[in-house]
C-alpha positions as CSV (number, residue, x, y, z in Angstrom):
1,M,0.0,0.0,0.0
2,T,1.1,3.6,-0.4
3,V,1.6,5.9,2.5
4,R,-1.7,7.3,3.7
5,R,-3.0,9.6,6.5
6,L,-0.3,9.9,9.1
7,W,-1.5,9.9,12.7
8,T,2.1,10.9,13.4
9,G,4.9,9.4,15.4
10,V,4.9,12.2,17.9
11,A,1.4,11.2,18.9
12,A,2.7,7.7,19.4
13,L,5.4,9.0,21.6
14,T,2.8,11.0,23.6
15,I,0.9,7.8,24.3
16,L,4.1,6.1,25.4
17,A,4.8,9.0,27.8
18,L,1.3,8.6,29.3
19,G,2.1,5.0,30.1
20,M,0.7,1.8,28.7
21,T,-1.3,-0.5,30.9
22,G,-3.0,-3.8,30.6
23,C,-2.1,-7.4,31.2
24,S,-3.6,-10.8,30.4
25,N,-4.2,-13.9,32.4
26,I,-5.5,-15.8,29.3
27,P,-3.0,-18.4,28.2
28,L,-1.9,-18.4,24.6
29,R,-3.2,-21.3,22.5
30,T,-0.5,-23.4,20.8
31,G,-2.6,-23.7,17.6
32,P,-5.8,-22.5,15.9
33,G,-7.9,-25.3,17.3
34,L,-11.5,-25.4,16.0
35,D,-11.7,-23.7,12.6
36,N,-15.2,-22.4,12.7
37,P,-15.7,-20.7,16.1
38,G,-18.5,-18.2,16.3
39,V,-20.4,-19.8,13.5
40,S,-23.9,-21.2,13.9
41,P,-26.5,-22.2,11.3
42,T,-28.0,-18.7,11.3
43,Q,-25.2,-16.4,12.5
44,I,-21.5,-15.5,12.3
45,K,-20.1,-13.7,15.4
46,V,-17.0,-11.5,15.1
47,G,-15.3,-8.9,17.3
48,S,-13.5,-5.6,16.8
49,I,-10.5,-4.0,18.5
50,A,-10.2,-0.2,18.5
51,N,-8.8,2.7,20.4
52,V,-12.1,3.9,21.6
53,T,-11.3,5.9,24.8
54,G,-7.5,6.3,24.8
55,P,-5.4,9.1,23.3
56,L,-6.1,9.7,19.6
57,S,-9.3,7.7,19.9
58,S,-11.0,10.0,17.3
59,D,-8.4,8.8,14.8
60,F,-9.2,5.2,15.2
61,A,-12.6,4.5,16.9
62,P,-14.7,5.2,13.8
63,V,-13.4,2.0,12.1
64,V,-16.1,0.1,14.1
65,D,-18.9,2.4,12.8
66,G,-17.9,1.5,9.2
67,V,-18.0,-2.2,10.0
68,Q,-21.3,-2.0,11.7
69,A,-22.9,-0.1,8.9
70,Y,-21.7,-2.6,6.3
71,F,-23.0,-5.5,8.4
72,S,-26.3,-3.8,8.8
73,M,-26.6,-3.3,5.1
74,V,-25.7,-6.9,4.3
75,N,-28.1,-8.2,7.0
76,A,-30.9,-6.1,5.6
77,E,-30.3,-7.9,2.3
78,G,-30.5,-11.3,3.9
79,G,-27.0,-11.9,5.2
80,V,-24.5,-14.3,3.6
81,A,-25.4,-17.9,2.8
82,G,-28.3,-17.9,5.2
83,R,-26.3,-16.4,8.1
84,T,-26.5,-12.9,9.5
85,L,-23.4,-11.0,10.6
86,K,-23.0,-9.9,14.2
87,L,-20.3,-7.6,15.6
88,A,-20.9,-9.2,19.0
89,Y,-17.8,-8.0,20.9
90,Q,-16.4,-4.5,20.6
91,E,-13.2,-4.2,22.5
92,D,-11.4,-1.0,23.5
93,D,-7.6,-1.3,23.7
94,Q,-7.3,2.4,24.9
95,G,-4.3,2.8,22.6
96,S,-2.2,0.4,24.6
97,P,-0.3,-2.5,23.0
98,T,-0.5,-4.6,26.1
99,T,-4.2,-4.0,26.4
100,D,-4.6,-4.8,22.8
101,L,-3.0,-8.2,23.3
102,S,-5.2,-8.8,26.2
103,V,-8.5,-8.1,24.4
104,A,-7.3,-10.0,21.4
105,Q,-6.8,-13.1,23.6
106,K,-10.2,-12.5,25.1
107,L,-11.9,-12.4,21.8
108,V,-10.3,-15.7,20.8
109,E,-10.2,-17.6,24.1
110,R,-13.4,-16.5,25.8
111,D,-15.6,-15.1,23.2
112,H,-14.7,-17.6,20.4
113,V,-15.1,-15.1,17.6
114,F,-14.9,-16.3,14.0
115,A,-12.9,-13.2,13.0
116,V,-11.8,-9.8,14.1
117,V,-13.3,-7.2,11.8
118,G,-12.6,-3.6,12.6
119,V,-9.1,-3.1,14.0
120,G,-8.2,0.5,14.6
121,T,-5.3,1.2,16.9
122,P,-1.9,2.9,16.8
123,F,-0.2,-0.1,18.5
124,F,-1.5,-3.5,17.3
125,G,0.0,-5.5,20.2
126,G,-2.3,-8.5,19.4
127,A,-1.2,-8.9,15.8
128,S,1.2,-11.8,16.3
129,Y,-1.2,-13.6,18.6
130,L,-4.1,-13.4,16.2
131,A,-1.8,-14.5,13.4
132,Q,-0.6,-17.5,15.5
133,Q,-4.2,-18.5,16.2
134,G,-5.2,-18.3,12.5
135,T,-7.9,-15.8,13.3
136,P,-8.9,-13.8,10.1
137,T,-8.3,-10.2,11.0
138,F,-9.3,-7.0,9.1
139,G,-8.8,-3.3,9.7
140,Y,-7.0,0.1,9.4
141,M,-3.3,-0.6,9.1
142,V,-0.8,2.1,10.4
143,S,2.1,0.0,11.6
144,T,4.4,-2.8,10.5
145,D,2.6,-5.3,12.8
146,W,0.4,-6.5,9.9
147,A,3.2,-7.5,7.5
148,D,4.1,-11.0,6.5
149,K,1.0,-12.5,8.3
150,P,-1.3,-14.2,5.8
151,T,-4.3,-14.0,8.1
152,L,-4.1,-10.3,8.6
153,F,-5.7,-8.0,6.0
154,G,-5.1,-4.2,6.2
155,T,-7.5,-2.1,4.3
156,Y,-5.3,-1.3,1.3
157,G,-2.7,-4.0,1.9
158,S,-0.7,-5.1,4.9
159,V,2.7,-3.6,4.3
160,L,3.6,0.1,4.9
161,T,5.6,1.5,2.0
162,F,6.6,5.2,1.6
163,H,8.3,5.3,-1.8
164,T,5.2,4.4,-3.6
165,A,3.6,7.8,-2.9
166,V,6.5,9.7,-4.4
167,P,5.5,9.6,-8.1
168,G,2.1,11.0,-7.2
169,E,3.6,13.7,-5.1
170,A,5.9,14.7,-7.9
171,Y,3.1,14.6,-10.4
172,L,1.0,17.0,-8.3
173,A,4.0,19.3,-7.8
174,R,4.6,19.5,-11.5
175,Q,0.9,20.0,-12.3
176,L,0.9,22.9,-10.0
177,G,4.0,24.4,-11.6
178,A,6.2,24.1,-8.5
179,T,9.7,25.2,-8.9
180,S,10.9,25.0,-5.3
181,I,9.7,22.4,-2.8
182,G,9.8,22.3,1.0
183,V,9.4,19.2,3.1
184,V,8.8,19.1,6.8
185,A,8.4,16.3,9.4
186,Y,8.8,15.7,13.1
187,G,12.1,14.2,14.3
188,V,10.6,10.8,15.1
189,P,10.8,7.8,12.7
190,Q,7.0,7.5,12.2
191,S,6.9,11.0,10.8
192,A,10.3,11.4,9.3
193,A,10.4,8.2,7.3
194,A,7.6,9.2,4.9
195,C,9.2,12.6,4.2
196,Q,12.7,11.2,3.9
197,A,11.4,8.9,1.2
198,A,9.8,12.0,-0.4
199,V,13.0,14.1,-0.4
200,T,15.0,11.3,-1.9
201,G,12.4,10.3,-4.5
202,L,11.5,13.8,-5.5
203,R,15.1,14.7,-6.1
204,R,15.6,11.5,-8.1
205,L,12.7,12.5,-10.3
206,G,14.4,15.8,-11.0
207,L,12.5,18.2,-8.7
208,D,14.1,20.9,-6.6
209,V,13.7,20.2,-2.9
210,S,15.2,23.4,-1.7
211,F,14.2,23.2,1.9
212,S,13.8,20.2,4.2
213,D,13.6,19.9,7.9
214,L,12.8,16.4,9.1
215,N,13.7,17.1,12.7
216,L,11.0,19.5,13.9
217,V,10.0,19.5,17.5
218,Y,6.3,18.9,18.3
219,G,4.6,22.2,19.2
220,A,7.5,24.4,18.2
221,D,7.0,27.8,16.5
222,P,7.1,27.1,12.7
223,T,7.9,30.7,11.9
224,P,11.7,30.2,11.5
225,S,11.1,27.4,9.0
226,V,8.5,29.5,7.1
227,L,10.9,32.4,6.8
228,Q,13.6,30.2,5.5
229,M,11.2,28.8,3.0
230,K,10.3,32.3,2.0
231,N,14.0,33.0,1.4
232,D,14.2,29.8,-0.7
233,H,11.2,30.8,-2.7
234,V,9.3,27.6,-1.8
235,D,6.0,27.3,-3.7
236,F,5.0,23.8,-2.7
237,L,5.1,22.3,0.8
238,L,4.9,18.6,1.6
239,S,4.0,18.1,5.2
240,C,4.4,14.9,7.2
241,L,3.1,16.5,10.4
242,D,-0.1,15.9,12.3
243,L,-3.1,18.2,12.0
244,N,-1.9,20.6,14.7
245,G,1.4,21.0,13.0
246,N,-0.2,21.5,9.6
247,V,-2.5,24.2,10.9
248,A,0.4,26.0,12.6
249,F,2.4,26.0,9.4
250,A,-0.6,27.2,7.3
251,R,-1.2,30.0,9.8
252,A,2.5,31.1,9.7
253,I,2.5,30.9,5.9
254,S,-0.5,33.2,5.8
255,Q,0.9,35.6,8.4
256,N,4.2,35.9,6.5
257,D,2.5,36.5,3.1
258,L,3.8,33.4,1.4
259,T,1.9,32.0,-1.6
260,M,2.3,28.3,-1.9
261,H,0.4,25.1,-2.4
262,Q,0.5,22.6,0.4
263,L,0.1,18.8,0.5
264,W,-1.0,17.5,3.9
265,L,-1.0,13.8,4.9
266,D,-3.4,14.5,7.7
267,G,-6.5,16.7,7.9
268,Y,-9.0,15.5,5.2
269,D,-11.9,16.0,7.6
270,R,-15.0,18.2,7.3
271,G,-14.8,19.3,10.9
272,T,-11.2,20.4,10.3
273,L,-12.3,22.3,7.2
274,Q,-15.1,24.0,9.0
275,Q,-12.7,25.2,11.8
276,Y,-9.6,26.1,9.7
277,G,-11.0,26.7,6.2
278,S,-9.8,30.3,6.0
279,I,-6.2,29.1,6.0
280,M,-6.7,25.9,4.0
281,N,-7.4,27.2,0.5
282,G,-4.8,25.6,-1.9
283,V,-4.2,22.7,0.5
284,Y,-4.2,19.2,-1.1
285,F,-4.7,15.7,0.3
286,G,-3.6,12.4,-1.2
287,V,-6.1,9.6,-0.6
288,Q,-6.2,5.9,-1.6
289,H,-10.0,5.8,-2.0
290,V,-12.6,7.5,-4.1
291,P,-13.0,10.9,-2.5
292,F,-16.3,11.4,-0.7
293,E,-17.1,14.4,-2.9
294,A,-16.8,12.4,-6.1
295,A,-20.3,10.9,-5.5
296,S,-22.1,14.2,-5.8
297,A,-19.7,15.7,-8.4
298,F,-20.1,12.8,-10.8
299,P,-23.4,11.0,-10.2
300,G,-23.5,7.4,-11.4
301,V,-19.7,7.3,-12.0
302,Y,-18.9,6.0,-8.4
303,P,-21.9,4.0,-7.3
304,A,-20.0,2.3,-4.5
305,M,-19.4,5.7,-2.9
306,E,-23.0,6.6,-3.3
307,T,-24.0,3.3,-1.6
308,Y,-21.5,3.9,1.2
309,L,-22.8,7.4,1.9
310,Q,-26.4,6.3,1.9
311,A,-25.8,3.4,4.2
312,M,-23.7,5.4,6.6
313,Q,-26.3,8.1,6.8
314,R,-28.9,5.5,7.6
315,Y,-26.9,3.4,10.1
316,E,-23.9,5.4,11.5
317,P,-24.5,9.1,10.4
318,S,-22.0,10.7,12.7
319,S,-19.1,8.9,11.0
320,T,-20.3,9.3,7.4
321,Y,-17.4,11.4,6.1
322,D,-14.7,9.8,8.3
323,E,-11.9,8.1,6.4
324,V,-11.3,5.6,9.2
325,A,-15.0,4.6,9.1
326,L,-14.5,4.1,5.3
327,D,-11.6,1.8,6.2
328,G,-13.9,-0.2,8.4
329,W,-16.5,-0.4,5.6
330,I,-13.9,-1.7,3.1
331,S,-12.5,-4.1,5.6
332,A,-16.0,-5.5,6.2
333,A,-16.5,-5.7,2.4
334,L,-13.4,-7.8,2.0
335,F,-14.5,-10.1,4.8
336,V,-17.9,-10.6,3.3
337,S,-16.5,-11.1,-0.2
338,G,-14.5,-14.1,1.3
339,L,-17.6,-15.4,3.0
340,K,-19.5,-15.4,-0.3
341,T,-16.7,-17.2,-2.0
342,V,-16.5,-20.0,0.6
343,G,-20.3,-20.4,0.9
344,R,-22.2,-22.4,3.5
345,H,-19.4,-24.7,4.6
346,L,-17.4,-22.0,6.3
347,T,-14.1,-22.4,8.2
348,Q,-11.4,-19.8,9.1
349,Q,-8.9,-21.6,6.9
350,K,-11.2,-21.7,3.9
351,L,-11.9,-17.9,4.3
352,V,-8.2,-17.0,4.5
353,A,-7.3,-19.3,1.6
354,A,-10.1,-17.8,-0.6
355,L,-9.0,-14.2,0.1
356,N,-5.3,-14.9,-0.5
357,K,-6.2,-15.9,-4.0
358,V,-7.8,-12.6,-4.8
359,T,-5.8,-10.6,-7.3
360,A,-7.8,-7.4,-7.6
361,F,-10.0,-6.4,-4.6
362,N,-11.2,-2.8,-5.1
363,G,-13.4,-2.5,-2.0
364,G,-16.5,-3.0,-4.1
365,G,-15.6,0.1,-6.2
366,L,-13.9,2.3,-3.6
367,N,-10.2,1.9,-4.1
368,A,-7.6,0.9,-6.7
369,P,-7.3,-3.0,-6.8
370,V,-5.3,-4.7,-4.2
371,N,-3.6,-8.0,-5.1
372,W,-3.8,-10.2,-2.0
373,T,-1.4,-12.8,-3.5
374,T,1.3,-10.2,-2.8
375,A,-0.2,-7.6,-0.4
376,H,1.0,-9.4,2.8
377,S,4.6,-9.6,1.8
378,T,7.4,-7.1,2.5
379,A,9.3,-8.8,-0.3
380,K,6.6,-8.6,-2.9
381,T,4.5,-5.6,-2.2
382,G,5.2,-2.0,-3.4
383,R,5.3,-2.8,-7.1
384,P,3.7,-0.5,-9.7
385,P,1.3,0.7,-10.7
386,Y,1.0,3.2,-7.8
387,C,-2.5,4.7,-7.8
388,G,-4.0,7.5,-5.8
389,A,-6.5,10.3,-5.8
390,A,-6.3,13.9,-4.7
391,V,-8.6,16.4,-3.0
392,E,-8.1,20.1,-3.0
393,V,-9.6,22.8,-0.8
394,V,-11.3,25.5,-2.9
395,D,-13.1,28.4,-1.3
396,G,-13.7,26.4,1.9
397,H,-14.8,23.2,0.2
398,F,-13.2,19.9,-0.6
399,V,-13.1,19.2,-4.3
400,A,-12.0,15.9,-5.9
401,R,-9.4,16.4,-8.6
402,V,-9.8,14.4,-11.8
403,V,-7.7,13.4,-14.8
404,P,-8.2,16.3,-17.3
405,G,-11.0,15.5,-19.7
406,T,-12.3,12.6,-17.6
407,H,-14.2,11.8,-14.5
408,S,-11.4,9.6,-13.2
409,V,-10.1,10.4,-9.8
410,F,-7.3,7.9,-9.8
411,V,-4.0,8.6,-11.4
412,C,-1.4,5.7,-11.6
413,F,2.3,5.7,-12.1
414,G,5.3,3.5,-12.6
415,S,8.2,3.7,-10.2
416,R,10.5,6.2,-11.9
417,S,8.3,8.6,-13.8
418,T,5.7,11.2,-13.2
419,T,4.0,10.3,-16.5
420,P,0.6,8.6,-15.7
421,I,0.1,5.0,-16.9
422,S,-3.0,3.0,-17.5
423,P,-4.7,1.9,-14.3
424,L,-5.4,-1.8,-13.5
425,A,-8.7,-3.2,-14.6
426,G,-11.3,-2.7,-11.9
427,T,-9.9,0.8,-10.8
428,P,-13.0,2.8,-10.0
429,G,-13.9,5.5,-12.6
430,S,-11.5,4.2,-15.3
């Protein structure tokens, strides 16, 4: 998968500073044991694990809403192979890896869930345990815990890669006529890694990165960096900061009369736009899914997004325009697609085997196809084409960018060029 919204490494360090609690008295099983726990003739019971009440909960908890809405829609249509889907156990890991492991063990050992659908947490401490148990697991992937585990399915793939975003970043910069690029990140690996890949890749593609600071201190005044960028004539800023950092830079840019486009990796949120819209004009966001705004902008072109918005408004309206809720929806869609492939005689092994033969899962029409024969593997993932969509803030509104002359929101690239290439079959809108 390409790099996506960064919840930022500094936030992780904040959690660590607050202390991580949680323990478990549940013994680890030595093998998967029964292969169809939670399955009855009429129902399939699953669980979820999310950071619901801990620090950064707003960045992770909505994953459960997306799962719940998808299940509600499927159940209203009769379920899958005669069975309804029940999100029976919703666990809160409070953003702690040890608590995460504890609740993962509870779901398997005490609750006997068939799968975990709806993982949303900064520290997936239960990842290895769930993989050892053979429990199919689906959710929002922001860490390396998911990689090389064939039973764990991150929304857009299970491996974090940063270099795959660079051609799209370079393409946008060139489309906007950028002549001098600035790059900023916090001095922690989770933030700096994405922007270091960008600096290296952008320069390799022939763009002028005239300013970079990958060692910013969280909460520090951005004015010195902004003044240096002004001196370097920066006209395009790539930020690997969190929302607070992005807003602080945008405000300093405005106060110092700089004119530049900005690409944020965090902040594609309507509440954020409502609060900070006056300083966000000209800000872009890279996303891996059909932008929410594409549904109304191009009626009939993105029916899967129209379905998502309608179902969320019906079942979980407060999370309709939340990207993490969309992750939950897509995760649930992958789970259900596997259930439909296996049919009535369901086991965990059959489900995992079926999904790992899928070569082009597009979330039902919401994302560029994911090849699950390679998407678990650090050795095999990260190969082109690299596809993404972009959203721009225009006059206080999010606007989905499209390929000129088309309604296609996805642009795809090879590894060493900013010239778009043909998307894979099944890419929405192509």
